[in-house]
ZALUMKE-854703 format. One line per 5 residues: number of its first residue (from 1); their letters; for each residue z, x, y of N, C-alpha, C, O, CB. Coordinates in steps of 0.2 Angstrom, whole numbers, m for minus. Glycine has a CB too. Example, Ala and Ser with C-alpha at 12.3 -4.5 7.8 and 13.67 -1.06 7.14 Angstrom:
BEGIN
1 = as = 39/66/m28/39/62/m22/39/66/m16/42/71/m17/45/57/m22  35/64/m11/36/68/m5/39/64/0/40/67/6/29/70/m3 $
END
This chain:
BEGIN
1 = mqqhs = m50/266/15/m46/269/10/m47/266/3/m46/259/3/m39/270/12  m49/269/m3/m50/266/m9/m48/270/m14/m47/276/m14/m57/264/m9  m48/267/m20/m47/272/m26/m54/274/m28/m59/273/m24/m44/268/m32  m55/278/m33/m61/282/m34/m67/279/m32/m68/273/m33/m61/284/m41  m72/282/m29/m78/280/m26/m82/276/m31/m83/278/m37/m82/286/m22 $
6 = iasra = m85/270/m29/m90/267/m33/m96/267/m30/m101/264/m32/m87/259/m35  m97/270/m24/m103/270/m20/m102/275/m15/m97/279/m15/m105/263/m16  m107/276/m11/m107/281/m6/m102/279/m1/m100/274/0/m114/282/m2  m100/285/3/m95/283/8/m98/278/14/m94/274/16/m93/290/12  m104/279/15/m107/274/21/m107/267/18/m105/262/22/m114/276/22 $
11 = aleal = m108/266/11/m108/259/9/m101/257/8/m100/251/10/m112/259/1  m96/261/7/m89/258/7/m87/256/13/m83/251/14/m85/264/4  m88/261/18/m86/259/25/m90/253/27/m86/248/30/m88/265/30  m96/252/26/m99/245/28/m96/239/24/m95/234/27/m107/246/26  m94/240/18/m91/235/14/m84/233/18/m82/227/19/m90/237/7 $
16 = avtla = m81/238/19/m74/237/22/m75/233/29/m71/229/30/m70/244/23  m79/235/33/m80/232/40/m82/225/38/m79/220/42/m86/236/44  m86/223/34/m89/217/32/m83/212/30/m82/207/33/m94/217/27  m79/215/26/m73/211/23/m68/210/28/m64/205/29/m70/215/16  m67/215/33/m61/215/38/m63/209/43/m58/206/46/m61/222/42 $
21 = rhtlp = m69/207/43/m71/201/47/m68/195/46/m67/190/49/m78/200/47  m65/194/39/m62/188/37/m54/189/37/m51/185/34/m64/187/29  m52/193/42/m45/195/42/m42/195/50/m46/196/54/m43/201/39  m36/194/50/m33/196/57/m26/199/55/m23/197/51/m32/189/61  m24/204/59/m17/207/59/m12/202/61/m13/199/67/m17/213/63 $
26 = lslks = m7/201/58/m2/196/59/5/199/61/7/205/58/m1/191/52  8/196/66/15/199/68/20/194/68/19/188/70/14/202/75  26/195/66/31/191/66/36/193/72/39/199/71/35/191/60  36/190/78/40/192/83/47/189/84/48/183/82/36/190/90  52/193/85/59/190/85/60/185/91/64/181/91/64/196/86 $
31 = nsnna = 55/186/96/55/181/102/49/181/105/45/186/106/61/183/107  46/175/106/40/173/109/39/177/115/33/179/117/38/166/109  44/179/119/43/182/125/41/190/124/39/193/129/49/181/130  42/192/118/41/199/117/34/201/118/30/197/116/44/201/110  33/207/121/26/209/122/23/212/116/27/213/111/26/215/127 $
36 = pwhka = 17/212/115/13/214/109/16/221/106/15/222/100/6/214/109  18/225/111/20/232/109/27/232/107/29/238/105/18/236/114  31/227/107/38/227/105/38/227/97/33/225/94/42/221/107  43/230/94/44/230/87/43/224/84/46/219/86/51/234/85  39/223/78/38/217/75/37/218/68/36/224/66/32/213/79 $
41 = eratl = 37/213/63/36/214/57/29/212/55/26/207/58/41/210/53  25/215/50/18/214/50/16/211/43/20/212/38/15/221/51  10/208/44/7/205/38/0/204/40/m3/206/45/11/198/35  m4/200/35/m11/199/37/m13/192/36/m10/188/31/m15/203/32  m17/189/40/m20/182/39/m27/183/36/m31/187/38/m20/179/46 $
46 = tlvst = m28/179/31/m35/178/28/m38/171/31/m35/166/31/m34/178/20  m44/172/34/m48/167/37/m52/163/32/m57/166/29/m52/169/43  m51/156/31/m55/153/26/m57/146/29/m54/143/32/m51/151/20  m64/145/28/m67/138/29/m67/134/23/m70/135/18/m74/139/32  m63/128/23/m63/123/18/m68/118/18/m69/114/13/m56/120/18 $
51 = gqrhv = m72/119/23/m77/113/24/m75/109/30/m78/108/35/m78/109/18  m69/106/29/m67/101/34/m63/105/40/m62/103/45/m62/96/31  m60/111/38/m56/115/43/m57/122/42/m59/124/37/m48/113/41  m55/125/47/m54/133/47/m47/134/46/m43/131/50/m57/136/53  m45/137/41/m38/138/40/m36/146/40/m40/150/38/m36/135/34 $
56 = fvtcf = m29/147/40/m27/154/41/m21/154/35/m16/151/35/m24/156/48  m23/159/30/m19/159/24/m15/166/24/m17/171/26/m23/158/18  m8/166/22/m5/171/21/1/170/16/0/165/12/m1/174/28  6/174/15/10/173/9/16/168/11/18/168/17/13/179/7  19/164/7/25/160/8/30/165/10/34/163/14/27/156/2 $
61 = hvlrr = 31/171/7/37/175/9/37/177/16/42/178/19/38/181/5  31/177/19/30/178/26/32/172/30/36/173/35/22/180/28  31/166/28/33/160/31/41/160/31/44/158/36/30/154/27  44/162/25/51/162/24/54/166/28/59/165/31/52/164/17  52/172/29/54/177/34/54/174/41/59/175/45/50/184/34 $
66 = lekmr = 49/171/43/49/168/50/54/163/51/57/162/56/42/165/51  55/159/45/60/154/46/67/157/47/72/154/50/60/149/40  68/162/43/75/166/44/76/169/51/81/169/54/75/172/39  70/171/54/71/174/60/72/168/65/75/169/70/64/177/62  69/163/64/70/157/69/77/154/68/80/151/73/65/151/67 $
71 = rqdpa = 81/155/63/88/153/63/92/158/67/98/156/69/90/153/55  90/164/68/93/169/72/91/168/80/95/168/84/92/176/70  85/166/81/82/164/87/77/159/86/71/161/84/80/171/91  78/153/89/73/148/88/66/149/92/61/146/91/75/141/91  66/155/96/60/156/99/56/162/95/51/164/98/62/159/107 $
76 = aqmaa = 58/163/89/54/168/85/47/165/84/46/159/83/57/170/78  42/169/83/35/167/83/31/171/79/31/177/78/33/167/90  26/167/76/20/171/72/14/171/77/12/166/80/18/167/66  12/177/77/6/178/81/1/183/78/2/187/74/8/182/88  m6/182/79/m11/186/77/m14/190/83/m14/188/88/m17/182/73 $
81 = ymgln = m18/195/81/m21/199/86/m28/200/85/m30/201/79/m17/205/87  m32/201/91/m39/203/90/m41/207/96/m38/205/102/m43/197/88  m46/211/96/m49/214/101/m54/209/105/m58/206/102/m53/220/100  m53/209/112/m57/205/116/m59/208/122/m55/209/127/m54/198/117  m65/210/123/m68/213/129/m63/219/131/m61/220/137/m67/207/135 $
86 = gcvae = m62/223/126/m58/229/127/m51/228/128/m47/233/130/m60/233/133  m48/222/127/m41/221/128/m39/218/121/m42/216/117/m40/215/134  m32/217/121/m29/214/115/m27/207/116/m24/205/121/m22/218/113  m30/202/112/m29/195/113/m24/193/108/m24/195/102/m36/191/112  m19/189/110/m14/187/106/m15/180/104/m17/176/109/m6/187/109 $
91 = ltgfg = m15/177/98/m16/171/96/m10/168/93/m7/171/89/m22/171/90  m8/162/96/m2/158/94/m4/151/93/m10/149/93/3/159/99  1/147/91/1/140/90/m2/138/83/m4/132/83/m4/137/95  0/142/78/m2/140/71/3/135/69/9/135/70/m1/147/67  0/130/65/4/125/62/3/125/55/m2/126/52/2/118/65 $
96 = lidsd = 9/124/51/9/124/44/6/118/41/7/112/43/16/124/41  1/119/36/m2/113/33/1/112/26/3/106/24/m10/115/32  2/117/22/5/117/16/7/124/13/5/129/17/m1/114/11  11/124/8/14/130/6/16/129/m2/17/124/m4/20/133/10  16/135/m5/19/135/m12/23/142/m13/21/147/m12/13/135/m18 $
101 = erlld = 29/141/m14/33/147/m15/34/149/m23/33/155/m24/41/146/m12  35/144/m27/37/145/m34/31/148/m38/32/153/m42/39/139/m37  25/146/m37/19/147/m42/15/153/m39/13/157/m42/16/142/m44  13/152/m32/8/156/m29/10/160/m24/6/165/m22/2/152/m27  15/159/m20/18/163/m14/12/162/m9/10/167/m7/19/170/m16 $
106 = iavfr = 10/156/m7/5/155/m2/7/150/3/11/146/2/m2/152/m6  5/152/9/6/147/15/m1/146/19/m4/151/20/12/149/20  m2/140/20/m9/139/24/m7/135/30/m3/131/31/m14/133/19  m10/139/36/m9/136/43/m16/134/46/m21/136/43/m6/141/47  m15/130/51/m21/128/55/m20/130/62/m15/133/64/m21/120/55 $
111 = gledk = m26/130/65/m26/132/72/m25/126/77/m23/121/74/m32/136/74  m26/127/83/m25/122/88/m30/116/87/m29/111/89/m25/124/95  m36/118/84/m42/113/82/m44/114/75/m42/120/72/m48/114/87  m47/109/72/m49/110/65/m55/115/65/m55/119/59/m52/103/63  m59/116/69/m64/122/69/m63/126/75/m62/124/81/m71/119/68 $
116 = vslps = m62/133/74/m62/138/80/m66/143/79/m69/144/73/m54/141/80  m68/146/84/m73/152/85/m69/158/87/m67/158/93/m79/150/90  m69/163/83/m66/169/85/m71/175/85/m74/176/80/m61/171/80  m72/178/91/m77/183/91/m76/189/86/m70/191/85/m77/186/98  m81/191/83/m81/197/78/m77/195/72/m76/199/67/m78/203/81 $
121 = sefid = m76/188/71/m72/186/65/m76/181/61/m81/178/64/m66/183/66  m75/180/55/m79/175/51/m75/172/45/m71/176/42/m85/178/47  m75/166/45/m71/162/40/m75/162/33/m81/161/33/m70/155/42  m71/164/28/m74/164/21/m76/157/19/m72/152/20/m69/166/16  m82/156/17/m85/149/15/m82/148/8/m84/151/3/m93/149/15 $
126 = ysssy = m76/144/7/m73/144/1/m77/141/m4/m77/143/m10/m67/140/3  m81/136/m3/m85/132/m8/m90/136/m11/m91/136/m17/m88/126/m5  m93/141/m8/m98/145/m10/m96/152/m12/m99/155/m17/m104/146/m5  m90/154/m10/m87/161/m11/m83/161/m17/m83/166/m20/m84/163/m5  m78/156/m18/m73/157/m22/m76/158/m30/m80/154/m32/m69/150/m22 $
131 = ladpv = m73/163/m33/m75/165/m40/m69/162/m45/m64/164/m44/m75/172/m40  m71/158/m49/m66/155/m53/m65/159/m60/m61/157/m64/m69/147/m55  m69/164/m61/m69/167/m68/m68/175/m68/m72/178/m71/m74/166/m72  m64/178/m63/m63/185/m63/m60/187/m70/m56/183/m74/m58/187/m57  m61/193/m73/m60/196/m79/m57/203/m78/m58/206/m73/m66/195/m84 $
136 = pgdfv = m52/205/m83/m50/212/m83/m56/217/m82/m61/216/m86/m46/213/m89  m55/222/m78/m60/227/m77/m64/226/m71/m68/230/m69/m64/227/m83  m64/219/m68/m68/218/m62/m65/222/m56/m59/224/m56/m67/210/m60  m69/225/m52/m68/229/m47/m65/224/m41/m69/220/m39/m74/233/m45  m59/225/m39/m57/220/m33/m56/224/m27/m53/229/m26/m49/217/m36 $
141 = smvgy = m59/222/m21/m58/224/m15/m53/220/m11/m53/214/m11/m65/225/m11  m49/224/m7/m44/220/m3/m44/224/4/m45/230/5/m37/221/m5  m43/220/9/m43/223/16/m38/219/20/m37/213/20/m50/222/20  m33/223/23/m28/221/27/m25/226/32/m28/231/33/m22/219/22  m19/224/34/m17/228/40/m9/231/39/m5/228/41/m16/224/47 $
146 = pgani = m9/236/35/m2/239/34/1/241/41/m3/243/45/m2/245/29  7/241/41/11/242/48/9/249/50/9/251/56/19/241/47  9/254/45/7/261/47/1/262/51/0/267/54/7/265/40  m4/257/50/m10/258/53/m11/254/60/m16/254/63/m16/255/49  m5/252/62/m5/248/69/m1/251/74/4/253/73/m2/240/68 $
151 = ivsrn = m5/253/80/m2/256/85/m3/251/91/m9/251/93/m4/264/86  2/249/94/1/245/100/6/247/106/12/248/105/3/237/98  3/248/112/6/251/118/4/246/124/0/242/123/5/258/119  7/248/130/4/244/136/m3/245/137/m6/241/140/9/246/142  m6/251/135/m13/253/137/m17/253/131/m23/254/132/m13/259/140 $
156 = kglfg = m15/252/125/m19/253/119/m17/248/114/m11/248/112/m19/260/117  m22/245/110/m20/242/104/m25/244/98/m31/243/98/m21/234/105  m22/247/93/m26/250/88/m24/246/81/m18/247/79/m24/258/87  m28/242/79/m27/238/73/m31/241/67/m36/238/66/m28/230/74  m29/246/64/m33/249/59/m32/246/52/m26/245/50/m31/256/58 $
161 = fmhlg = m37/243/49/m37/240/43/m37/245/37/m40/250/38/m42/234/42  m35/243/31/m35/247/25/m39/244/20/m38/238/19/m28/249/23  m44/247/17/m48/245/11/m45/248/5/m45/254/4/m55/246/12  m43/244/0/m41/246/m7/m46/243/m12/m48/237/m11/m34/243/m8  m49/247/m16/m53/245/m21/m50/247/m28/m49/253/m29/m61/248/m20 $
166 = lpass = m48/242/m32/m45/244/m38/m47/239/m44/m49/234/m42/m37/243/m37  m48/242/m50/m49/238/m56/m44/233/m58/m38/235/m58/m51/242/m62  m46/227/m59/m41/222/m62/m38/224/m69/m42/225/m74/m44/215/m62  m32/225/m70/m29/227/m77/m28/221/m81/m29/221/m87/m23/230/m76  m26/215/m77/m25/209/m81/m27/203/m77/m26/204/m71/m18/208/m84 $
171 = vsekr = m28/197/m80/m30/191/m76/m27/185/m80/m28/184/m86/m38/190/m75  m23/181/m76/m21/175/m78/m23/169/m74/m27/170/m69/m13/174/m79  m21/163/m76/m23/157/m71/m20/158/m64/m23/155/m60/m21/151/m75  m15/161/m64/m11/161/m57/m12/168/m53/m12/168/m47/m3/160/m58  m14/173/m57/m14/179/m53/m18/185/m56/m20/184/m62/m7/182/m51 $
176 = ivlad = m20/190/m52/m23/195/m55/m19/201/m53/m16/202/m48/m30/196/m51  m18/205/m59/m14/211/m58/m18/218/m58/m22/219/m62/m9/211/m64  m16/222/m53/m20/228/m52/m15/234/m53/m12/237/m48/m24/228/m45  m14/236/m60/m9/241/m62/m13/247/m63/m19/248/m65/m6/239/m68  m9/253/m62/m11/259/m63/m10/261/m71/m5/264/m72/m8/264/m58 $
181 = ehgsr = m14/259/m75/m12/259/m82/m12/265/m85/m9/267/m90/m17/255/m86  m16/270/m82/m16/277/m85/m12/282/m81/m13/288/m82/m23/279/m86  m9/280/m75/m5/284/m71/m10/289/m68/m7/295/m66/m1/288/m75  m16/288/m67/m21/293/m64/m23/290/m57/m27/294/m54/m26/294/m68  m21/285/m54/m23/282/m48/m22/287/m42/m17/290/m41/m20/276/m46 $
186 = efvhy = m27/288/m38/m27/292/m32/m30/288/m26/m35/284/m28/m30/299/m32  m27/289/m20/m30/285/m15/m33/290/m10/m30/296/m9/m25/281/m11  m39/289/m8/m43/294/m4/m44/291/3/m46/286/5/m51/294/m8  m42/296/7/m43/295/15/m48/301/16/m47/307/15/m37/296/19  m54/299/20/m59/304/20/m57/310/24/m60/315/23/m65/300/24 $
191 = ddpaw = m52/310/28/m50/316/32/m44/319/29/m42/324/32/m49/314/39  m42/317/24/m36/320/21/m36/321/13/m41/318/10/m30/316/23  m32/325/11/m32/326/3/m30/319/0/m27/315/3/m27/332/0  m32/318/m6/m30/312/m10/m22/311/m10/m19/316/m11/m33/312/m17  m20/305/m10/m13/303/m10/m11/300/m17/m16/297/m20/m11/299/m5 $
196 = rsisl = m5/301/m20/m3/298/m26/m1/291/m24/m1/287/m29/2/302/m29  2/290/m18/4/283/m17/3/282/m9/2/287/m5/13/282/m18  4/276/m7/3/274/0/8/268/1/10/265/m3/m4/271/1  9/267/8/13/262/10/9/255/10/4/254/14/16/263/17  12/250/6/8/243/6/11/238/10/9/233/11/8/241/m1 $
201 = gglsg = 17/240/14/19/235/19/14/233/24/11/237/28/25/238/22  14/226/25/9/223/29/3/220/26/m1/217/30/7/228/35  2/222/20/m4/219/16/m3/212/13/m8/210/11/m6/224/10  3/209/14/4/203/12/m1/198/15/m1/198/21/11/201/13  m5/194/11/m9/189/15/m16/192/15/m21/188/17/m7/188/22 $
206 = spafv = m17/198/13/m24/201/13/m29/197/8/m26/195/3/m24/209/12  m35/196/10/m40/193/5/m42/198/0/m42/204/1/m46/191/9  m43/196/m6/m45/200/m12/m52/197/m14/m53/191/m14/m40/200/m18  m57/201/m15/m64/200/m17/m66/203/m24/m64/209/m25/m68/201/m12  m69/200/m28/m72/203/m34/m79/204/m33/m83/199/m30/m70/199/m40 $
211 = hrdgq = m82/209/m35/m89/211/m34/m93/208/m40/m92/210/m46/m90/219/m33  m97/204/m39/m101/200/m44/m108/199/m42/m109/196/m37/m97/194/m46  m113/202/m46/m120/201/m44/m122/203/m37/m125/199/m34/m122/193/m46  m119/208/m35/m121/211/m28/m117/207/m23/m119/209/m17/m128/211/m27  m113/203/m24/m109/199/m19/m101/200/m20/m99/201/m25/m111/192/m19 $
216 = arfvg = m98/200/m14/m91/200/m14/m88/193/m14/m89/189/m9/m88/204/m7  m85/191/m20/m83/184/m21/m76/183/m19/m72/187/m22/m85/182/m28  m74/179/m16/m66/178/m14/m62/176/m20/m64/171/m24/m65/172/m8  m57/178/m22/m52/177/m28/m45/175/m26/m42/171/m30/m52/182/m32  m43/177/m20/m36/175/m18/m33/180/m13/m37/183/m9/m32/175/m24 $
221 = ivtdg = m27/180/m12/m24/185/m7/m18/189/m11/m15/187/m16/m20/180/m1  m17/195/m7/m12/199/m10/m5/197/m8/m4/195/m2/m13/206/m7  m1/196/m13/6/193/m12/11/199/m13/17/198/m10/7/188/m17  10/204/m17/15/209/m18/13/215/m20/7/216/m22/20/206/m23  17/220/m19/15/227/m22/21/231/m24/26/230/m21/11/231/m16 $
226 = skkdq = 21/235/m29/27/238/m31/26/246/m28/22/249/m29/27/239/m39  32/247/m25/32/254/m22/33/259/m27/30/265/m26/39/254/m17  36/257/m33/37/263/m38/31/265/m41/29/271/m42/42/260/m43  26/260/m43/20/262/m47/14/260/m44/8/261/m47/20/259/m54  14/257/m38/9/255/m34/4/249/m37/m2/249/m36/5/261/m33 $
231 = tvfvs = 8/245/m41/4/240/m44/3/234/m38/8/233/m34/8/237/m50  m3/231/m38/m4/226/m33/m5/219/m36/m9/219/m41/m10/228/m28  m2/214/m34/m3/207/m36/m7/203/m32/m6/203/m26/4/204/m38  m11/199/m35/m15/194/m31/m15/188/m33/m15/186/m39/m23/196/m31  m13/183/m29/m12/176/m31/m19/173/m30/m22/173/m25/m7/172/m26 $
236 = rmggi = m22/169/m36/m28/166/m35/m27/159/m32/m22/156/m31/m31/165/m42  m33/157/m28/m33/151/m24/m38/147/m26/m42/145/m23/m34/153/m17  m37/144/m33/m42/140/m35/m41/133/m34/m44/128/m37/m43/140/m42  m36/131/m30/m34/124/m29/m32/123/m21/m27/121/m19/m27/122/m33  m38/123/m17/m37/121/m10/m41/116/m8/m47/116/m10/m38/127/m5 $
241 = nedgt = m39/110/m5/m43/105/m3/m47/106/3/m45/110/7/m38/98/m3  m51/101/5/m55/102/11/m51/102/17/m53/104/23/m61/97/11  m45/98/17/m41/98/23/m36/103/23/m31/103/27/m37/91/23  m36/108/19/m32/114/19/m26/113/15/m22/118/14/m30/115/26  m24/107/12/m19/106/8/m20/109/1/m26/110/m1/m17/100/7 $
246 = lnrtl = m15/111/m3/m15/114/m10/m16/108/m15/m12/103/m14/m9/119/m12  m21/109/m19/m22/104/m24/m18/106/m30/m20/110/m34/m29/103/m26  m12/103/m31/m7/105/m36/m9/103/m43/m6/106/m48/0/102/m34  m14/98/m43/m16/97/m50/m20/103/m53/m21/103/m59/m20/91/m50  m23/107/m49/m26/113/m51/m22/119/m51/m25/125/m53/m32/114/m46 $
251 = ipc = m16/119/m49/m12/125/m49/m8/125/m56/m4/121/m57/m7/125/m43  m10/130/m60/m6/131/m66/2/131/m66/4/135/m61/m9/137/m70  5/128/m70/12/128/m70/15/135/m74/21/136/m74/16/122/m73 $
END
C-alpha cells in the first residue's frame, strides 16, 4: 500500500518486500504465558546493525506501555514473530540498551547475543545506510505491521506488512513530517478502490527510508501518526553508537 505510484506495481512490491526484511512484527502480551493468538497490542521492530551489535529499535511509548502493563502483571512480555518452516516462531528475551522519551521517542533493545541470525531477515547496516541530509520533497518509504494486517490463530499466522510511500513535507534535525499539505492524499490497495484514510495503529517503530541515487537510505523510525489528517512523523536516528546506546551529544535539543 502506498500513496500515488512512483513506479510500476511490480517494482513497488519488490521494494516493499526488500524493506520488510529489516522489520519484525512486535506484540505486547499481557502475560508471557499467553499464546500468540491471544489478544495483544501491536507495534513494529526495526532491525539495525551498529557494527558492534545487532539491535532492535522501536518507540519509547511502546516501552512505556509495556512498563505500564507490567505494573498490572509482572509477567507482561514483549515478543516478536517470524515465520519459520511453515510455523510461527516467537522471539523473546529482549533487553533494553537505551531510550529517549523527550526528544526522539526511541527505545533500543538487544537480543540474547550481540550478533544474531534471523532467517529471511536482514539488519540495516547503519554506517553505510544512514542518510544525514534528507530534505523536503524526498520520497519516504515505510514498512510496518498495523494491527489490522495481523491474523494469528492456532493453525495460521498471517503477518501482513504495509508499505507507505509519502513525500516529506518538512524536515528538522529531530524529525521528518509527512503531512497531506494539499488534502489530496489517497492510499492505494491493488485489490480495492483508493482510500482517503487508513489505520496507522501498529506502525510505531517502523523503519523509514529516503530514496537517493537509486538506493533506499535509512533515516529513522515512525513514531506517531494523526488519525485526523493522516500526518506521519518520523524520528531521525543520527546519534546511535556502535554499542547501541544513543549518542546524546548528537541529538538536537
